[in-house]
N, C-alpha and C positions, 0 to 999 in steps of 0.2 A: 710429948705431948700437946694434947687435944686445945684445938684454937677455940675462942670464943665462940668461932660462929657456931663449930662442932659442938661444942659443951651445949649451947642454945637447940640446933636439931635435936640432940639425943634426949634434951627435958621434955622441950613439945612433943616430941613422939611417944613417949611415955606418958605425958599429962593426958594424950588420948584427943578425940579428935575435934571436941570444942574448942580444945589451947590449940589445933595446928589452924583451925578456922578464924579464929580469932585474932593467932598474930598472924598470917598471910592476910589478912583485912576481907575476908567472906562475910564480914557483917552486914553489909549490903547487898548483896545475894538473898536469894531474887529480888527482882525491881521491877520484872514483867511478869506474863504468867509463862509456864512451864509446860511444858508438853509431854505428855507421859505413853507411851507406846504399848497396847497391851498386845502380844502375836497372836490373839486366840479371838475368836466372833463373843458377838456381845453375851450376855446368857449364862455365861460358862464361871467355873469358878473362880479361874484365874482373873474375869473380868469384876465379877460381884465381890470380892474380896479388895482388888485394885483400888476401885471406886469407894470403898470404904478408906482406904488408907487415903487416898487422893485428898477427900475431906477434909479428914484434920491435918494433911500436909496444910492444908491452905491455909488452914486456923493460928498453925504453930509457924508459918513463914510470912506469913501476909499476902502472899498471890495463890492466884486460880494455880489448879494443877489439872490441867485438861488432859481425859483418857481420850484417846484416839486407838480406834481398835482396827490394827491393820494383820491379816490371819492370811494364813496358807504356809507351802512348806515348811509343814510341821513348826513353825514360828518362826522360820527364819526370814520370811519374807519382814516381820515386824524388828523384830531385832538387826535385821543387816542395815533397816533403815537408822537403828540408833547408832550402828558402829559406823556408818558414812556422814551422820549430823554433822555439824560444828561443835568441837568440844568446850563449850563453853556452858556446860549445866542446864541449858535451857532445853533438851531432850533428852527423857528417862523411860529406861525401858526398862519393865518387868520382866525378866527373864527367868526360865522354867528351867530343870532339871533339863530338860529336854534339846533345848540349845547349849547346853553345857556340858552334860555327858554320854548325850544319847547320839545326834543328830550326826553326827561326826563319821560314824557306823556304819548310818542310814545313807549317806547320799554320799556319791564318788565327789562331786564338784560342791563345796560350802561357800555359799556366797561371800564368807567371812569366815575369820579366824576368833574363835572364843577367846583365847590368849592372848593375839595379836594385835585385835580390833575393840578390844571393851575392856572398859576398866570398872570390875567387881568394886561397887559400894557397899553393900548390907543385905545379909538374909532377910527377907522378911515375911517368912511363914514356912511351916511342913504341917504336913497334912497326912494321912493314909489313905489309902484306896480302901474301898470296900464292896465286897462280892453281894451284888443283890440281885431277885427277880421279880417278876411280876406276881401280885398277890395271886390274882386270880385266871392268871394263867399254868403257872409252874406248883405244883403241888406239895415240891422238896420245903420242909421248916427245917434243915442242918442241912449244913455243907456235905457229911455224908452219902443224905436221902438224896440231895442232888447230882452228885457222882452215882450213884443208882440208878437214880430216872435217867441220867442221862447216857448210860451204858446200855440201858434198855433199848434206847430209841434205832430203829433201825437208819436212822442216818447219822450227820455230823447234827451239833447243836451249832446255834448262832451266836456269836460273840457279838456284841458292837463293842465299837471304842469313840473316840474321839479324834477318830485316825490313824495311819499304817508307824509302826515305829513310838509312838507316844507311851508313856508310861502304863497304861488300862490297859494297850494290847499287850505290852509284851509282858505285861500281868497274868493276861488273859491266857494268853501262851505257855508261859510258863505253868501256871492252871493245869491246864493241858495235858502238859509233859508228863507233869507229876501226877497227877490222877488216871492218866490212861482213855484221857475221853478224847475222842476226834472234833476238832474243833473248827469251824468255817468264820474267818475274820470278817465282819461286814463293818466297814469304815464309816463315820460319821464329819460335818463339819464341827462338832462340837457337843457337848453334853447335854444342848438344849435341843438337838435332833436324834442321839440316842435314846433319851428320854422316852418320848412318844413314839419311838421304836419299840421301846421294852413293853412300854403299857396297850400296846399294838398286837406285841407277839412274834412282830417281825423280827427280832432277837430275843435267843432265851434266858443272857445273864449278859453281866456287864462288873468286872471290878475296876470300876473307877473312883474318879477324886469324891472323897465322901462332901466337901462340899456342895457340889451338885445336886446331890440327892438326899440333902437332908429334909427336907418338906414332904417331899415323895414319900419316903420311911415313916416319917412322922405321924404323915394322912393314915397307912396304912395300905397307901396304894403299891409299893414296892418292901420286898420282905428282904432285909438285911443277913448273910447267912455267916458273915466274917471280916473282918478287918485286917489289915495289913500292916496294922502295929506292932511293934513289941510289948505293950499292954494295951487293954481294952482299951477303946476312948471314951474321955468322960461324956460327952453326950448320949453315946450309948450304951451305956453299963452292964446291958444283957445280951451284948452283942458277945461272941467270944473273938479272941483273936487267931487267925490262921493256925496257928501251934494246935490251941485248942481246939481247935473244929478236926484237929485231924492232919492237917499239913503244916508240919516243923518247916523250920529255915527259912520261912517264907516272909521276910521281914520285907516290905518295900513301901516308902515315906518318898510324897514326891514334896517337893519344895521349890522358890522362886526368890528372885533376888532384885534388889535397883542394881541398874546397869547404867553407864554411859560410857561416850566415846574416851575412845582412849586418847592422853594427852589433855583428858580435863582438867585442870587446874586443882591441886590436891586441898588447896583449903575448902572448894564446893563441894569436892568430894568427904571430906570431912563433915561440913556441914549436915549433909543430906544425911550420912552416918550417924551423927550424932541424935537428928530430928526421930532418923529410924528409932535411937534407942529409946527416946525419952517414951515415945509413941508403944512400943515394947512394955513400957513400964508402968502404961495408962490400964488400970484395971479393968474400967468401964469398956476400952475398944478390946481388951484382952476376952472378956466375958463375950462381947458382940465374934468377935473371931472363931469361940470356942461351939457360939449358937449355931454359928453356918459352916461349924465343919472343917475348921482349921485352928492351929495356933499359933500366934502371932509371935515372932522372933527377932532378934538383930542380929548383928556380928560385928566383926570388923573387916574390912578388905580383904585381911592377909587368911581370915576362917571361911569368907566364903570361899578363894580360891583353892584352898587346900580342899573342903566338902569336895565340890566336883573335881578335883582330881583322884579324889581319895575313892570316889563311886562307879567312875570310867571303866575298870576293868568288870565287875560286875555287870555294868548295863552293857558293855560289850560281848560279855556272853551271852545275856540275854536275847541280843540280837540275831548271835550264831546260831540259839537253838529255835529262836524261829525265824527262820530263815527270810526276816521281811528287808528288801530293800527299797527306798523311794524316786530311785533314780525311775 
């Protein structure tokens, strides 16, 4: 027979994060500013989207959510700072699939273990990568034309990405393998550097997070050849998927989620997860995300952890194919 405490615990678990937070006394959280660590430089897709969320979280929870950019080592530096922070809910990180599903295959020594040192809170967005070229530098108007153009060049083509082992880098390397095109990878510190290099002709193409390139695509500076989502993206209805463009089995979506240090009280985790659920239901904010190139989502902590684990074999194979290492 279940005890009264066990019955209460089961009922709260079924009721969801907000009930847990209320029952365990998280209604007083936060009572001071919360630090939000972005593990990438300012101006990139992660930074832009986190700042949108931080503004709304402040409105809902009544305290500033102060964004701090701590970039380097494929996001490891910033997320390591989260892992080593006090587990009190006042340091939150915006971790991406890189820190959860890719970096352990790139780095021989990781400064943190995502499963041991971090507590997933909720997924916060997903977005496709987009294959882009500079409109006045590359004549190709379709992916097939780009492959033909690339193969006719006497040397390899240059791929720009926000860093070794990122999903844009691995997507580009996979494209080269599939298309039979020789590629030279040119890593940058973020999309804010990759974009000018594309426009200057220093790199020939990128398959990078859509959110970083929407304005340049809409202004005609860049030409979008394909998106890596399973279906066409609402923001670019005329741009085909990779499968439609002639490259099947090329579905790659980037995602991110809120994380806190392990041992953060479950009540606080529940309050943050419940807040993200409310934000994902905000149609105005959802539209702002779609306009910026992403899709706002939410999840339970368990769903977040399961997605990271499910995708690891795919990324491990992509790292192997690319030969990428970051040590």
